[in-house]
C-alpha positions in Angstrom: -19.2 -65.9 -46.1 -20.8 -69.2 -46.8 -23.4 -70.5 -44.3 -23.4 -74.2 -43.3 -26.0 -76.5 -41.8 -27.2 -76.4 -38.2 -25.4 -78.4 -35.5 -26.3 -79.1 -31.9 -23.2 -79.0 -29.7 -22.4 -78.4 -26.0 -21.9 -74.8 -24.8 -18.9 -73.5 -22.9 -19.3 -69.9 -21.6 -16.1 -67.9 -21.4 -15.3 -65.1 -18.8 -13.0 -62.3 -20.0 -11.8 -64.4 -22.9 -12.5 -64.7 -26.6 -11.4 -67.3 -29.2 -11.1 -66.5 -32.9 -11.3 -69.2 -35.6 -7.9 -70.9 -36.3 -6.6 -70.0 -32.9 -5.2 -72.7 -30.6 -5.6 -71.8 -26.9 -5.3 -73.4 -23.4 -8.3 -72.9 -21.1 -8.8 -73.7 -17.4 -12.4 -74.8 -16.8 -13.8 -75.1 -13.2 -17.5 -74.5 -13.3 -19.6 -77.7 -13.0 -21.8 -77.1 -16.1 -18.7 -76.2 -18.2 -16.9 -79.4 -17.1 -20.0 -81.5 -18.0 -20.2 -79.8 -21.4 -16.5 -80.7 -22.0 -17.1 -84.3 -21.1 -20.1 -84.5 -23.4 -18.0 -83.1 -26.2 -15.2 -85.6 -25.6 -17.8 -88.5 -25.7 -19.3 -87.2 -29.0 -17.2 -85.6 -31.8 -15.0 -83.3 -29.7 -16.9 -80.2 -30.9 -17.9 -77.5 -28.5 -19.3 -73.9 -28.9 -17.4 -71.1 -27.1 -19.0 -67.7 -26.5 -18.2 -64.9 -24.2 -20.2 -63.7 -21.2 -21.4 -60.1 -21.3 -20.8 -59.7 -17.6 -17.8 -61.6 -16.1 -19.2 -61.4 -12.5 -22.1 -63.8 -13.3 -21.3 -67.4 -12.2 -24.3 -69.2 -13.8 -25.0 -67.3 -17.0 -28.4 -67.6 -18.8 -29.1 -67.3 -22.4 -29.5 -63.5 -22.3 -26.1 -63.2 -20.5 -24.2 -64.6 -23.5 -23.3 -63.2 -26.9 -25.1 -64.9 -29.8 -22.1 -65.1 -32.0 -19.1 -67.2 -30.9 -16.7 -69.8 -32.2 -17.1 -73.5 -32.9 -14.0 -75.2 -31.6 -12.5 -78.6 -31.4 -11.2 -80.0 -28.1 -7.7 -81.2 -28.8 -6.7 -82.3 -25.3 -8.1 -82.4 -21.8 -6.2 -82.8 -18.5 -7.5 -82.9 -15.0 -5.5 -80.8 -12.5 -5.0 -81.6 -8.8 -7.2 -78.7 -7.7 -10.2 -80.1 -9.5 -10.1 -77.8 -12.5 -9.6 -79.1 -16.1 -7.0 -77.7 -18.5 -8.2 -78.1 -22.0 -6.5 -77.3 -25.4 -9.0 -76.0 -28.0 -8.7 -75.1 -31.7 -11.1 -72.5 -33.2 -12.8 -73.8 -36.4 -15.5 -71.4 -37.6 -17.6 -68.5 -36.6 -21.0 -69.8 -35.4 -24.3 -68.2 -34.4 -26.8 -69.5 -31.8 -30.1 -70.5 -33.3 -31.6 -72.3 -30.2 -30.6 -72.6 -26.6 -31.1 -75.9 -24.6 -30.9 -76.6 -20.9 -29.7 -80.3 -20.5 -29.8 -80.3 -16.7 -26.0 -80.8 -16.3 -24.9 -78.5 -19.1 -26.1 -76.3 -21.8 -26.3 -77.2 -25.5 -27.0 -74.9 -28.5 -28.2 -75.3 -32.0 -25.8 -73.2 -34.2 -25.1 -72.3 -37.8 -21.5 -71.9 -38.8 -19.9 -69.5 -41.3 -16.8 -70.2 -43.4 -14.6 -67.6 -45.2 -14.6 -68.0 -49.0 -11.3 -69.1 -50.6 -11.3 -66.5 -53.4 -9.8 -63.0 -53.0 -9.7 -60.1 -55.4 -7.3 -57.2 -55.9 -9.0 -55.1 -53.2 -8.5 -57.9 -50.7 -4.8 -58.0 -51.5 -4.5 -54.3 -51.1 -6.3 -54.4 -47.8 -4.1 -57.2 -46.6 -0.9 -55.3 -47.5 -2.1 -52.2 -45.7 -3.1 -54.2 -42.7 0.2 -56.0 -42.6 2.1 -52.7 -43.0 0.2 -51.1 -40.2 0.8 -54.2 -38.0 4.5 -54.0 -38.7 4.6 -50.3 -37.6 2.6 -51.2 -34.6 5.0 -54.0 -33.6 8.0 -51.5 -33.8 6.2 -49.0 -31.5 4.8 -51.5 -29.1 7.6 -54.0 -28.7 5.1 -56.3 -26.9 4.6 -58.5 -30.0 7.6 -60.6 -31.1 9.1 -60.5 -34.6 8.2 -64.2 -35.0 4.5 -63.4 -34.6 4.8 -60.9 -37.5 6.6 -63.6 -39.6 3.7 -66.0 -38.9 1.1 -63.4 -39.8 3.0 -62.4 -42.9 2.8 -66.0 -44.2 -1.0 -66.1 -44.0 -2.7 -65.7 -47.4 -6.4 -65.5 -46.3 -7.4 -61.9 -45.5 -10.1 -63.0 -43.0 -7.8 -65.3 -41.1 -5.0 -62.6 -41.1 -7.5 -60.1 -39.6 -8.5 -62.6 -36.9 -4.9 -63.4 -35.9 -3.9 -59.7 -35.8 -7.0 -58.8 -33.7 -6.1 -61.5 -31.2 -2.7 -59.8 -30.6 -4.1 -56.2 -30.2 -4.5 -54.9 -26.6 -8.1 -53.8 -27.1 -11.1 -54.2 -25.0 -13.1 -57.5 -25.1 -16.1 -55.7 -26.4 -14.1 -54.5 -29.4 -12.8 -58.0 -30.0 -16.4 -59.3 -29.9 -17.4 -56.7 -32.5 -14.6 -57.8 -34.8 -15.7 -61.5 -34.3 -19.3 -60.6 -35.2 -18.1 -59.1 -38.6 -18.9 -62.0 -40.9 -18.1 -60.0 -44.0 -14.3 -60.2 -44.7 -13.9 -56.6 -46.2 -15.7 -55.1 -43.2 -13.6 -57.1 -40.8 -10.3 -56.2 -42.5 -11.2 -52.5 -42.6 -12.2 -52.6 -38.9 -8.9 -54.2 -38.0 -6.9 -51.6 -40.0 -8.8 -48.7 -38.2 -8.1 -50.4 -34.8 -4.3 -50.8 -35.6 -4.2 -47.2 -36.7 -5.8 -45.9 -33.5 -3.4 -48.1 -31.4 -0.5 -46.6 -33.3 -1.6 -43.1 -32.5 -2.0 -44.0 -28.8 1.5 -45.5 -28.8 3.0 -42.4 -30.4 1.4 -40.2 -27.8 2.5 -42.5 -25.0 6.0 -42.3 -26.4 6.0 -38.5 -26.5 4.6 -38.3 -22.9 7.1 -40.8 -21.8 10.0 -38.9 -23.3 8.7 -35.6 -21.7 8.3 -37.3 -18.3 11.7 -38.8 -18.6 13.3 -35.4 -19.4 11.5 -33.8 -16.5 12.5 -36.7 -14.1 16.1 -36.4 -15.3 16.1 -32.7 -14.7 14.5 -33.1 -11.3 16.8 -35.9 -10.3 19.8 -33.8 -11.5 18.6 -30.8 -9.4 18.0 -33.1 -6.4 21.4 -34.6 -6.8 23.1 -31.3 -7.1 21.3 -29.9 -4.1 22.2 -32.9 -2.0 25.8 -32.4 -3.1 25.7 -28.8 -2.2 24.3 -29.7 1.3 27.0 -32.2 1.8 29.7 -29.7 0.7 28.3 -27.1 3.0 28.1 -29.5 5.9 31.7 -30.6 5.3 32.8 -27.0 5.2 30.7 -26.1 8.2 29.0 -23.4 6.1 25.7 -22.9 7.9 25.1 -19.6 6.1 24.6 -21.2 2.7 21.4 -20.7 0.7 19.7 -23.7 2.3 20.1 -22.4 5.8 19.1 -19.0 4.5 15.8 -20.3 3.0 15.0 -22.1 6.2 15.7 -18.9 8.2 13.5 -16.8 5.8 10.6 -19.3 6.0 10.7 -19.0 9.8 10.7 -15.2 9.7 7.7 -15.2 7.3 5.8 -17.5 9.7 6.7 -15.2 12.6 6.0 -11.9 10.8 2.2 -12.0 11.5 1.3 -11.2 7.9 -2.2 -11.3 6.5 -2.9 -14.5 4.5 -2.6 -12.9 1.1 0.7 -11.2 2.0 2.1 -14.5 3.4 1.1 -16.3 0.2 3.0 -13.7 -1.9 6.1 -13.9 0.4 6.1 -17.7 0.1 5.8 -17.5 -3.7 8.7 -15.2 -3.9 10.7 -17.4 -1.5 10.2 -20.4 -3.8 11.4 -18.3 -6.8 14.4 -17.1 -4.7 15.3 -20.7 -3.9 15.4 -21.7 -7.6 17.1 -18.6 -9.0 21.0 -18.8 -9.0 22.7 -16.6 -6.4 24.8 -15.0 -9.2 21.6 -13.8 -11.0 20.7 -10.1 -10.6 17.1 -11.2 -10.0 18.2 -13.1 -6.9 19.1 -9.8 -5.1 15.9 -8.1 -6.2 13.7 -11.0 -4.8 15.7 -11.2 -1.6 15.4 -7.4 -1.0 11.6 -7.7 -1.6 11.3 -10.6 0.9 13.3 -8.7 3.4 10.9 -5.7 3.1 7.8 -7.9 3.6 9.4 -9.5 6.7 10.6 -6.2 8.2 7.3 -4.4 7.9 5.0 -4.4 11.0 1.8 -6.2 10.0 0.3 -6.9 13.3 2.7 -5.7 16.0 1.4 -2.7 17.9 1.9 -0.8 21.1 -0.8 -0.7 23.7 -2.0 2.9 24.2 -1.5 4.0 27.8 -4.6 6.3 28.0 -4.1 8.3 31.1 -5.5 11.8 30.6 -3.8 13.4 33.6 -0.4 11.8 32.8 -0.7 12.9 29.1 -1.6 16.5 30.2 1.3 16.5 32.5 3.7 15.4 29.8 2.4 18.0 27.3 2.6 20.8 29.9 6.1 19.9 31.0 7.5 19.8 27.4 5.5 22.7 25.9 4.6 26.1 27.3 1.4 27.6 25.9 -0.2 26.0 22.8 -3.4 25.4 24.8 -5.6 24.6 21.8 -3.3 21.9 20.5 -3.0 20.3 23.9 -6.8 20.4 24.3 -7.4 18.7 21.0 -4.9 15.8 21.8 -6.6 15.3 25.2 -10.0 15.2 23.5 -8.7 12.5 21.1 -7.4 10.4 24.1 -10.7 10.7 25.9 -12.7 9.6 22.9 -10.4 6.6 22.3 -10.6 5.5 25.9 -14.4 5.5 25.7 -14.8 3.8 22.3 -11.6 1.6 22.5 -11.5 1.8 18.7 -11.1 5.0 16.6 -9.6 5.7 13.3 -6.4 7.7 13.6 -7.1 11.5 13.2 -5.1 13.5 10.7 -4.0 16.7 12.5 -2.2 19.5 10.6 -0.2 21.9 12.8 0.1 25.1 10.8 2.3 28.0 11.8 5.6 29.8 11.3 9.0 28.1 11.6 10.4 27.4 15.1 7.2 27.4 17.0 7.6 23.7 18.1 5.4 21.8 15.6 7.8 18.9 15.3 8.7 18.6 19.0 4.9 18.8 19.8 4.2 15.8 17.6 7.0 13.9 19.5 5.4 14.8 22.8 2.1 13.6 21.6 3.7 10.2 20.8 5.2 10.1 24.3 1.9 10.9 25.9 0.2 8.1 23.9 3.0 5.6 24.6 3.4 5.1 20.9 6.4 4.9 18.6 7.3 8.1 16.8 8.5 8.4 13.2 9.2 11.5 11.1 9.2 11.8 7.3 10.3 15.1 5.7 8.3 16.0 2.6 10.1 19.2 1.8 11.1 19.3 -1.9 9.4 16.0 -2.8 8.3 16.2 -6.5 8.0 12.6 -7.5 4.8 10.6 -6.9 7.0 7.4 -6.4 8.6 9.1 -3.4 5.2 8.5 -1.7 4.0 5.3 -3.5 7.4 3.7 -4.2 8.9 2.4 -7.4 7.8 -0.7 -9.2 10.2 -3.6 -8.8 11.0 -3.7 -12.5 13.2 -0.5 -12.1 16.8 -0.7 -11.1 17.3 0.3 -7.5 13.5 0.3 -6.8 12.5 1.1 -3.2 9.2 1.5 -1.3 7.8 5.0 -0.8 8.5 7.1 2.2 5.3 6.0 3.9 6.2 2.3 3.9 9.8 3.2 4.8 8.5 5.2 7.8 6.3 2.3 8.9 9.3 0.0 8.8 11.2 2.5 10.9 8.3 2.8 13.4 8.1 -1.0 13.9 4.4 -1.0 14.9 1.1 -0.5 13.0 0.0 2.3 15.3 2.7 4.9 15.5 2.5 8.7 15.6 3.6 9.5 12.0 4.8 13.0 11.4 4.6 14.3 7.8 6.9 17.3 8.1 6.5 20.3 5.8 3.6 19.0 3.8 3.2 22.4 2.2 6.7 22.1 0.6 5.7 19.3 -1.8 5.7 20.3 -5.5 4.8 18.5 -8.7 6.5 18.1 -12.1 6.4 15.6 -15.1 7.1 12.7 -12.7 3.6 13.1 -11.1 1.9 15.0 -8.3 2.9 13.6 -4.8 0.1 15.6 -3.1 -2.4 13.5 -5.1 -0.7 10.3 -3.8 -1.0 11.7 -0.3 -4.8 11.8 -0.6 -5.0 8.0 -0.2 -2.6 8.1 2.8 -4.6 10.8 4.7 -8.1 9.7 3.9 -9.5 7.6 6.8 -11.9 5.9 4.4 -9.2 4.7 2.1 -5.9 4.3 4.0 -6.8 0.8 5.4 -5.9 -0.4 1.9 -2.9 1.7 1.0 -1.1 0.4 -2.1 2.6 0.9 -2.5 4.0 0.1 -6.0 7.0 -1.8 -4.6 5.3 -3.8 -1.9 2.2 -4.4 -4.3 0.2 -6.0 -1.4 -2.2 -3.6 0.4 -1.1 -2.2 3.7 -3.3 -1.0 6.6 -2.6 2.6 7.7 -5.9 3.1 9.5 -4.4 2.7 13.0 -1.7 5.3 12.4 -2.1 8.8 14.0 -0.9 11.1 11.2 0.3 14.6 12.1 1.3 17.0 9.3 3.1 20.3 9.7 2.9 23.3 7.4 4.2 26.9 7.4 1.8 28.2 4.7 -1.6 26.5 4.1 -2.2 28.5 0.9 0.3 26.2 -1.0 -1.5 23.0 0.2 -4.0 21.7 -2.4 -7.7 22.0 -1.4 -8.5 18.2 -1.5 -5.5 17.4 0.7 -6.4 20.2 3.1 -9.9 18.9 3.3 -8.7 15.6 4.8 -6.9 17.3 7.7 -7.9 19.0 10.9 -6.1 22.3 10.9 -4.7 23.5 14.2 -3.1 26.9 13.9 -0.1 27.8 16.0 0.4 31.6 15.6 3.6 31.8 17.5 4.7 32.6 21.1 4.2 35.7 23.0 7.2 37.4 24.7 6.0 36.1 28.1 5.8 32.5 26.7 9.2 32.9 25.1 10.7 33.9 28.4 9.2 30.8 30.1 10.4 28.5 27.2 13.9 30.0 27.3 14.2 29.7 31.1 12.6 26.2 31.4 13.8 24.5 28.2 16.2 26.2 25.9 18.7 27.5 28.5 19.0 24.3 30.5 19.6 22.4 27.2 22.3 24.8 26.0 24.0 24.8 29.5 24.2 21.0 29.3 25.4 20.9 25.7 28.2 23.5 26.3 29.5 21.7 29.4 28.3 24.2 32.0 26.3 23.7 35.1 23.4 25.6 36.6 25.5 27.3 39.2 28.0 28.6 36.7 25.7 30.6 34.5 22.6 32.5 35.5 20.5 34.6 33.1 17.8 36.9 34.6 14.4 37.2 33.1 14.8 40.9 32.1 18.0 39.9 30.2 16.1 37.1 28.4 13.4 39.7 27.5 16.0 42.1 26.1 17.5 39.3 24.0 14.0 38.5 22.7 13.2 42.1 21.8 16.5 43.4 20.5 18.4 40.3 19.2 15.6 38.1 17.6 12.6 38.7 15.4 10.7 35.5 15.0 7.4 33.8 15.9 9.3 30.7 17.2 12.3 30.3 19.4 15.1 29.0 17.1 17.0 32.4 17.0 16.5 32.7 20.7 18.1 29.3 21.3 21.0 30.3 19.1 21.5 33.5 21.1 21.5 31.4 24.3 24.1 29.1 22.8 26.3 32.1 22.1 26.0 33.3 25.7 26.9 29.8 26.9 29.9 29.5 24.6 31.3 32.9 25.7 30.6 31.9 29.4 32.6 28.6 28.8 35.5 30.6 27.5 35.5 32.9 30.5 35.3 29.9 32.9 38.1 28.0 31.1 40.3 31.1 31.0 39.9 31.5 34.8 38.5 35.0 34.6 35.4 34.2 36.6 33.9 31.2 38.4 30.3 32.3 37.9 28.6 34.5 35.3 25.4 36.4 35.8 23.7 37.9 32.7 21.5 41.0 33.4 19.8 43.5 31.2 22.9 45.8 31.4 25.6 43.3 30.3 23.8 41.5 27.5 25.6 43.7 25.0 28.9 42.4 26.3 28.0 38.9 25.2 25.8 39.5 22.1 27.0 42.9 20.8 24.9 45.8 19.7 21.1 45.2 19.3 20.2 44.0 15.9 16.5 44.9 15.9 14.3 47.5 17.5 10.5 47.5 18.1 7.9 50.3 18.0 7.4 52.3 21.1 4.6 54.8 22.0 5.3 58.4 21.0 6.7 60.6 23.8 3.9 63.2 23.2 0.6 63.6 21.4 1.2 64.5 17.7 -0.9 65.7 14.8 -1.1 63.3 11.8 0.8 60.5 13.5 -1.3 57.4 14.5 -0.1 54.2 16.0 -1.4 51.0 14.2 -1.0 47.4 15.3 0.4 45.0 12.7 0.6 41.2 12.6 3.7 39.7 10.8 5.0 36.2 10.4 7.3 36.8 13.4 4.6 38.1 15.7 3.0 41.4 16.4 4.5 44.9 16.0 3.4 48.5 16.2 3.2 50.6 13.0 3.5 54.5 13.0 1.5 56.0 10.1 2.4 59.6 9.3 0.3 62.0 7.2 1.6 65.4 5.9 -0.2 68.1 3.9 1.3 70.4 1.4 -0.2 72.9 -1.0 -1.5 71.2 -4.2 -4.5 69.8 -6.0 -5.5 66.8 -3.9 -2.9 64.3 -5.0 -2.6 61.3 -2.7 0.9 59.9 -2.4 1.6 56.5 -0.6 5.1 55.4 0.4 6.7 52.8 2.7 6.7 49.7 0.4 3.0 49.1 0.8 1.1 46.2 -0.7 -1.9 46.5 -3.0 -4.4 45.8 -0.2 -2.9 48.4 2.1 -2.9 51.0 -0.7 -6.6 50.2 -1.3 -7.3 50.7 2.4 -5.7 54.2 2.2 -7.9 55.1 -0.9 -11.0 53.8 1.0 -10.1 56.0 4.1 -9.5 59.0 1.8 -12.8 58.5 0.0 -14.7 58.2 3.3 -13.2 61.4 4.7 -14.1 63.3 1.5 -17.7 62.1 1.8 -17.9 63.1 5.5 -15.7 66.2 5.4 -18.5 68.6 6.5 -19.5 66.4 9.5 -15.9 66.0 10.5 -15.3 69.8 10.5 -13.0 69.6 7.4 -13.0 72.0 4.5 -15.1 70.3 1.8 -12.6 71.5 -0.9 -9.5 70.3 1.0 -8.7 68.0 -1.9 -8.3 71.0 -4.2 -6.0 72.8 -1.8 -3.6 70.1 -0.5 -1.6 67.2 -1.7 -1.7 64.4 0.9 1.3 62.2 1.6 0.8 59.0 3.7 4.0 57.4 4.8 4.6 54.2 6.8 8.2 54.1 8.2 10.7 51.3 7.6 10.3 51.5 3.9 12.5 48.5 3.3 10.1 46.2 5.0 7.1 45.0 2.9 3.7 45.8 4.5 0.3 44.7 3.4 -3.2 43.9 4.8 -6.5 45.8 5.4 -6.2 46.2 9.2 -4.5 49.6 9.0 -7.7 51.2 7.5 -8.9 53.0 10.6 -5.3 54.0 11.5 -4.8 55.8 8.2 -8.3 57.3 8.5 -7.5 58.7 12.0 -4.1 60.1 10.9 -5.8 61.8 7.9 -8.5 63.4 10.0 -5.9 64.5 12.5 -3.8 66.1 9.8 -6.8 67.8 8.2 -8.4 69.0 11.4 -5.2 69.8 13.4 -6.4 67.7 16.3 -3.6 65.7 18.0 -3.9 61.9 18.4 -3.6 60.4 21.9 -0.1 58.9 22.1 -1.2 56.0 24.4 -3.8 54.7 21.9 -3.2 52.0 19.4 -5.7 50.7 16.9 -6.4 48.0 14.3 -9.4 47.4 12.0 -10.5 47.4 8.4 -12.5 50.4 7.1 -15.3 50.5 4.5 -16.5 53.4 2.3 -19.4 53.9 4.7 -17.1 54.0 7.7 -17.9 50.6 9.2 -15.1 48.8 11.0 -14.6 45.2 10.0 -12.8 42.5 12.1 -9.2 41.5 11.7 -6.8 38.6 12.6 -3.9 38.2 15.0 -5.4 40.2 17.8 -3.4 38.3 20.4 -0.1 39.2 18.8 -1.1 42.8 18.1 -2.2 43.3 21.8 1.2 41.9 22.9 3.0 44.4 20.7 0.8 47.2 22.1 1.6 46.1 25.6 5.3 45.9 24.8 5.3 49.4 23.3 3.8 50.9 26.4 0.3 51.7 25.0 -2.6 51.9 27.4 -5.7 51.7 25.1 -6.3 49.5 22.1 -9.2 50.2 19.7 -10.4 47.0 18.1 -13.4 46.0 15.8 -16.5 45.0 17.8 -16.5 41.6 16.1 -13.1 40.8 17.6 -14.3 41.0 21.2 -14.5 37.2 21.2 -10.7 37.0 20.7 -9.9 38.9 23.8 -10.0 35.7 25.8 -7.0 34.4 23.9 -4.8 37.2 25.2 -2.7 36.5 28.3 -4.3 37.7 31.5 -1.3 39.9 32.5 -1.7 41.7 29.2 -5.5 42.1 29.5 -5.1 43.6 32.9 -2.7 46.3 31.6 -4.6 47.3 28.5 -8.0 48.9 27.9 -9.8 47.4 24.9 -12.3 49.6 23.1 -14.6 47.8 20.7 -15.9 50.0 17.9 -18.3 49.4 15.0 -17.8 52.8 13.1 -15.0 55.2 12.4 -16.8 58.0 14.4 -16.3 56.0 17.6 -12.6 55.6 16.7 -12.1 59.4 16.3 -13.9 60.1 19.6 -11.4 58.0 21.5 -8.3 58.7 19.5 -8.4 62.5 18.9 -7.8 65.3 21.4 -9.6 68.6 21.1 -7.5 71.2 19.4 -7.7 74.2 17.0 -9.0 73.4 13.5 -6.8 74.7 10.7 
């Protein structure tokens, strides 16, 4: 660009505005110094220098507040407006640069040098002009803010520098960028800069267009949904349909708010409700989501019953509903006492272990009543699938929560008494091990964050009092057993069964069969006969069935008009129940050689066991019969070996094993028998047979024997003592280590029996054998 001579002209600062050469522009001037500068220009040659302020907020700019490069313009017209400002029409002439700055009191003047674009243009200039014009055309099509006439005007320009200035003036770019284009004196640089700027603006416009289209589509969809919903509301309102999805959503929101959920569960429920609202009702997913929300709402998250901790009342309830079971009742009362003192305790996990029919389930229900808690029972018998405990994931068809969560829903509170019935009947297969899933449920350190696959959100089980029941603890895995407090219920004694039948079973059956107390009366000796000869069990289920039979037959007699009142005695029991089905061991009528009375413990209680020994000529062969188990056979071998080693001291021929074959038989060969507690009984019977000394008929015995003759402790002393008492025995020989168990035996039985603690077989023989001739 050609440089011209210096000029001194007035200065007019511009705010937020820039004038390019060749531009014609109207300006409103109001500042005093600017007005004076205009008047000076009009007096002289109408020339004035326009430059832009760097900061538009400054009212009185100084030299450093103005750009050095601006535009030399010519004032075409000036008009004073009524408000005091001056409207002026200016035409840009050339680019100009400030050389010196002068303060003339009323206005500023500057010494400037001007620059003119050369007239010549080469091929590159023409190519650049074409590119710039083409870009500008594309920009106009996208922008639609620049008229087609503007494009026609620009297209007619032949000078590249002038074209760049005109195009730059129409671009919506920042003032600073326009100033940078103005300061480009070199034409090629200026044109390239304008091309880049147009290109950038095109990209921005394309992006704006895409965003606009996307927003428009989204708005259209949202508006459509809103319109359809409003239509649906209107239709439902006209039809009076208040059960539509809108009302349903509002109802579910209210239930979620009232459910007392933890915050994370509430957030999950709200999320699912939003999904449910958007999913069409005809969709299969809609039913799945609704079912899930219903489960979250119906579960107890914070609702609980207040424990009514009254030890005396609880003890009264337990005693009224259950006879015996002192250890279990004592443990429950201990729990209540601790909870009353601490006011916060993790729910204990009790396991009631014992044979069927002893009242494990009904006891758990009584515990709930004494605690004033809700009761829920879940049967685990036959459960083989882990998902039965933890639930199925919602991705499966027909998914449901596990039995634990289902039980909590049924309970309705977070602190029920939860009965896990038949925990020993769980098994495992390819679908997983449910007992492993139960570990989390029954671990007080983990169950406050129990995770069900269906619910997904953690659930607090720490306030639940779990009670498990089992018939056989040997089938319960060790880790699961370790988490429970085992309370063994061995079974009921005959005395306890009589009380239970008289106070509980019989009144219930009389009521269920439509009778009254005055119509049917069963005496205690009749109940005892039913227990002994018509049932064989540790519990009382068979006994209740027999009572039901008597009640039905009584009802028939009453309805037929044969009698108005029926009394059942020991003599007429057979008329109602038929011939006795069972018998029990009784003491021998006289003292016998080789016949000893042992005491046995079975799953249905205690019983007496007659052990017979016979000798026959032979070579010491030992024969064992009576369907004996391996342990019992080993006890017989141990007794035989001990007698051989002590034959001389016992007054037995040392070579007896070379002269006799010995046969040991335990009657009732169809009934399996096993256990080590018949050891001293077999030893006594063997010594009696080999010495010819009779055994006292009123003596019963139990204890394990060693090869050295020591007597080891046994289990089930209470049941064995009851069977001895029932059989009419007077003396019971027991291991010395079992003396501590005598306290568990009912007082009435203890008073009728003499207990002889022994530590060695020699002591047994002294009490059991009578003096007689040695063979």
